[in-house]
Backbone as ProteinMPNN parsed JSONL, in Angstrom:
{"seq_chain_A": "MAGSSLVPFHRVLIAAAIAFCAGFAWWMFTRGDGGESVAYQVIGVVFAILAVLLAVYLWNLGRFLGYDDRDRG", "coords_chain_A": {"N_chain_A": [[115.988, 132.064, 163.926], [117.151, 129.099, 162.964], [116.928, 127.32, 160.787], [114.17, 127.086, 161.87], [110.237, 126.589, 160.839], [107.306, 126.719, 159.39], [105.698, 124.536, 158.38], [104.655, 122.441, 160.073], [102.772, 123.812, 162.055], [101.322, 124.671, 160.021], [100.407, 121.585, 159.062], [98.715, 120.968, 161.06], [96.881, 123.24, 161.059], [95.883, 122.404, 158.398], [94.866, 119.978, 158.878], [92.977, 120.556, 161.181], [91.015, 121.9, 159.31], [90.228, 119.852, 157.633], [89.03, 118.205, 159.713], [86.566, 120.363, 160.596], [85.674, 120.364, 158.056], [84.617, 117.74, 157.293], [83.26, 117.619, 159.662], [81.189, 119.099, 159.253], [80.297, 118.665, 156.894], [78.791, 115.832, 157.645], [77.124, 117.025, 159.219], [75.198, 118.809, 157.776], [74.434, 116.302, 155.818], [72.856, 114.966, 158.485], [71.138, 116.833, 158.686], [69.372, 116.839, 156.473], [68.222, 114.781, 156.362], [65.476, 113.85, 156.278], [64.508, 114.477, 153.448], [63.447, 116.754, 152.303], [64.854, 118.591, 151.893], [66.878, 119.316, 149.83], [69.057, 120.973, 149.1], [70.589, 120.792, 151.544], [71.898, 118.381, 151.292], [73.232, 119.079, 149.079], [75.217, 120.705, 150.162], [76.528, 119.038, 151.805], [77.822, 117.225, 150.512], [79.68, 118.588, 149.175], [81.326, 119.831, 150.982], [82.026, 117.535, 151.898], [83.699, 116.348, 149.789], [85.523, 118.611, 149.728], [86.585, 117.83, 152.136], [88.031, 115.506, 151.159], [89.618, 116.34, 149.159], [91.514, 117.891, 151.041], [92.657, 116.075, 152.681], [94.01, 115.044, 151.005], [96.154, 116.907, 150.096], [97.315, 117.265, 152.663], [98.422, 114.696, 152.898], [100.344, 114.512, 151.002], [101.768, 116.902, 151.302], [104.55, 117.375, 152.16], [105.559, 116.852, 149.189], [104.711, 118.564, 147.443], [105.773, 121.019, 148.932], [108.437, 120.636, 148.108], [109.891, 118.885, 149.815], [111.514, 116.407, 151.112], [110.467, 113.744, 154.079], [112.708, 112.292, 154.495], [114.877, 113.34, 154.368], [115.573, 115.258, 156.414], [117.599, 115.245, 158.514]], "CA_chain_A": [[115.947, 131.008, 164.219], [117.856, 128.852, 162.008], [115.702, 125.849, 160.647], [112.559, 126.905, 162.293], [109.718, 126.22, 159.988], [106.051, 126.839, 159.739], [105.137, 123.761, 157.956], [104.096, 121.538, 161.18], [102.004, 124.695, 161.975], [100.452, 124.158, 158.519], [100.071, 120.593, 159.037], [97.711, 121.528, 162.011], [95.43, 124.111, 160.402], [94.882, 121.68, 157.273], [94.038, 118.653, 160.026], [91.737, 121.09, 161.868], [90.08, 122.315, 158.206], [89.726, 118.727, 157.311], [87.823, 118.035, 160.872], [85.778, 121.314, 160.119], [85.003, 120.055, 156.679], [83.969, 116.381, 157.501], [82.163, 117.728, 160.888], [79.964, 120.213, 158.521], [79.35, 117.521, 155.849], [77.689, 114.987, 158.519], [75.77, 117.633, 159.79], [74.256, 118.631, 156.6], [74.073, 115.238, 155.735], [71.637, 114.761, 159.134], [69.713, 117.788, 158.788], [68.62, 116.779, 155.331], [67.705, 113.158, 156.326], [63.792, 114.234, 155.612], [64.968, 114.283, 152.196], [62.631, 117.859, 152.143], [65.82, 120.14, 150.901], [68.011, 118.695, 148.206], [70.375, 122.243, 149.577], [71.483, 120.357, 152.571], [72.74, 117.297, 151.074], [74.383, 119.042, 147.966], [76.516, 121.468, 150.599], [77.121, 118.307, 152.56], [78.688, 116.605, 149.284], [80.69, 119.764, 148.614], [82.078, 119.803, 152.263], [82.668, 116.051, 152.122], [84.837, 117.106, 148.758], [86.566, 119.436, 150.116], [87.284, 117.076, 153.482], [88.918, 114.843, 151.053], [90.905, 117.131, 148.755], [92.399, 118.503, 151.743], [93.412, 115.361, 153.232], [94.691, 114.658, 150.215], [96.92, 117.687, 150.525], [98.012, 117.322, 153.443], [99.227, 113.206, 152.722], [101.255, 114.98, 149.513], [102.158, 118.03, 151.787], [106.175, 117.405, 151.451], [106.318, 116.659, 148.122], [104.203, 120.011, 147.24], [106.995, 121.647, 149.305], [109.498, 120.101, 147.411], [111.046, 118.286, 150.203], [110.973, 114.775, 151.958], [111.155, 113.697, 155.277], [114.097, 111.409, 154.838], [116.184, 114.784, 154.331], [115.709, 115.799, 157.493], [118.249, 114.075, 159.806]], "C_chain_A": [[116.416, 130.157, 162.532], [117.112, 127.579, 161.731], [114.393, 125.403, 161.107], [112.071, 127.208, 160.623], [108.265, 126.058, 160.209], [105.186, 125.417, 159.064], [104.237, 122.851, 159.251], [102.574, 122.254, 161.588], [100.872, 124.278, 160.939], [100.07, 122.727, 158.299], [98.714, 120.998, 159.957], [96.459, 122.263, 161.741], [95.169, 123.128, 159.352], [94.353, 120.481, 158.365], [92.712, 119.259, 160.452], [90.701, 121.33, 160.258], [89.739, 120.915, 157.929], [88.596, 118.632, 158.622], [86.809, 118.89, 160.753], [84.477, 120.731, 159.396], [84.286, 118.793, 156.653], [82.742, 116.6, 158.821], [80.959, 118.354, 159.812], [79.46, 119.42, 157.624], [78.587, 116.347, 156.936], [76.962, 115.716, 158.739], [74.651, 118.019, 158.914], [73.772, 117.757, 156.029], [72.78, 114.736, 156.971], [70.596, 115.392, 159.383], [68.908, 117.601, 157.653], [68.33, 115.563, 155.191], [66.31, 113.041, 156.07], [63.857, 113.986, 154.138], [64.018, 115.488, 151.568], [63.579, 118.695, 151.137], [66.821, 119.025, 150.464], [69.471, 119.73, 148.936], [71.19, 121.447, 150.439], [72.395, 118.899, 151.955], [73.741, 117.935, 149.687], [75.347, 120.105, 148.984], [77.151, 120.56, 151.302], [78.04, 117.522, 151.37], [79.827, 117.714, 149.079], [81.825, 119.895, 149.83], [82.937, 118.506, 152.359], [83.919, 116.02, 150.877], [85.719, 117.399, 149.469], [87.479, 118.828, 151.607], [88.571, 116.365, 152.874], [90.2, 115.128, 150.124], [92.031, 117.553, 149.887], [93.198, 117.455, 152.724], [94.534, 114.55, 152.377], [96.182, 115.809, 149.603], [97.673, 117.084, 151.158], [98.952, 115.834, 153.472], [100.43, 114.089, 151.955], [102.038, 116.357, 149.993], [103.897, 118.355, 151.03], [106.538, 117.383, 149.937], [105.438, 117.774, 147.256], [105.655, 120.968, 147.492], [108.115, 121.679, 148.55], [110.364, 119.472, 148.723], [110.666, 116.731, 150.763], [111.198, 114.477, 153.442], [112.193, 113.031, 155.721], [115.368, 112.635, 154.822], [116.304, 115.153, 155.078], [116.097, 114.915, 158.578], [118.179, 114.007, 160.792]], "O_chain_A": [[116.115, 130.504, 161.39], [116.744, 126.881, 162.676], [113.74, 124.363, 161.018], [112.696, 127.658, 159.664], [107.902, 125.328, 161.131], [103.985, 125.344, 159.323], [103.022, 122.742, 159.088], [101.501, 121.653, 161.527], [99.81, 123.688, 161.134], [99.362, 122.547, 157.308], [97.697, 121.335, 159.351], [95.315, 121.979, 162.096], [93.962, 122.888, 159.323], [93.133, 120.321, 158.424], [91.611, 118.757, 160.227], [89.587, 120.807, 160.274], [88.517, 120.819, 158.047], [87.425, 118.975, 158.461], [85.759, 118.248, 160.784], [83.277, 120.602, 159.636], [83.279, 118.762, 155.947], [81.686, 115.98, 158.941], [79.842, 117.838, 159.784], [78.24, 119.38, 157.465], [77.414, 116.212, 156.589], [75.808, 115.339, 158.536], [73.472, 117.726, 159.11], [72.66, 117.976, 155.549], [71.788, 114.172, 156.509], [69.551, 115.063, 159.943], [67.782, 118.097, 157.666], [68.151, 115.096, 154.066], [65.96, 111.969, 155.576], [63.08, 113.135, 153.706], [63.739, 115.35, 150.377], [63.305, 119.244, 150.069], [67.303, 118.04, 151.024], [70.588, 119.283, 149.197], [72.395, 121.347, 150.205], [73.526, 118.617, 152.353], [74.781, 117.379, 149.336], [76.424, 120.339, 148.435], [78.304, 120.851, 151.62], [79.201, 117.319, 151.727], [80.95, 117.314, 148.773], [83.025, 120.038, 149.597], [84.102, 118.385, 152.739], [85.044, 115.636, 151.199], [86.625, 116.664, 149.862], [88.576, 119.198, 152.024], [89.689, 116.36, 153.389], [91.303, 114.581, 150.143], [93.238, 117.543, 149.644], [94.152, 117.805, 153.419], [95.46, 113.814, 152.718], [97.034, 115.421, 148.804], [98.598, 116.415, 150.697], [100.063, 115.834, 154.003], [101.48, 114.235, 152.58], [102.837, 116.891, 149.224], [104.318, 119.026, 150.088], [107.608, 117.809, 149.502], [105.705, 117.648, 146.061], [106.381, 121.466, 146.632], [108.732, 122.726, 148.355], [111.586, 119.586, 148.627], [109.572, 116.169, 150.727], [112.163, 115.011, 153.988], [112.633, 113.021, 156.871], [116.518, 112.59, 155.258], [117.37, 115.77, 155.06], [115.433, 114.165, 159.294], [118.74, 113.088, 161.389]]}, "name": "protein", "num_of_chains": 1, "seq": "MAGSSLVPFHRVLIAAAIAFCAGFAWWMFTRGDGGESVAYQVIGVVFAILAVLLAVYLWNLGRFLGYDDRDRG"}
């Protein structure tokens, strides 16, 4: 297929990864509310950072791949 691309599918997978990381971070934060386990909080912070990094990657995906949405007619 001429002009077919996996970029839209890649965007969906990245969005799913963002949702997973954000949800898992939230879950870790709620499990560690008692303050007895610092490990839950650390894991929550790590996954929250991953969610932010993936969101930045998704936002700049066109630039990373070397094309701009305006180039597609």
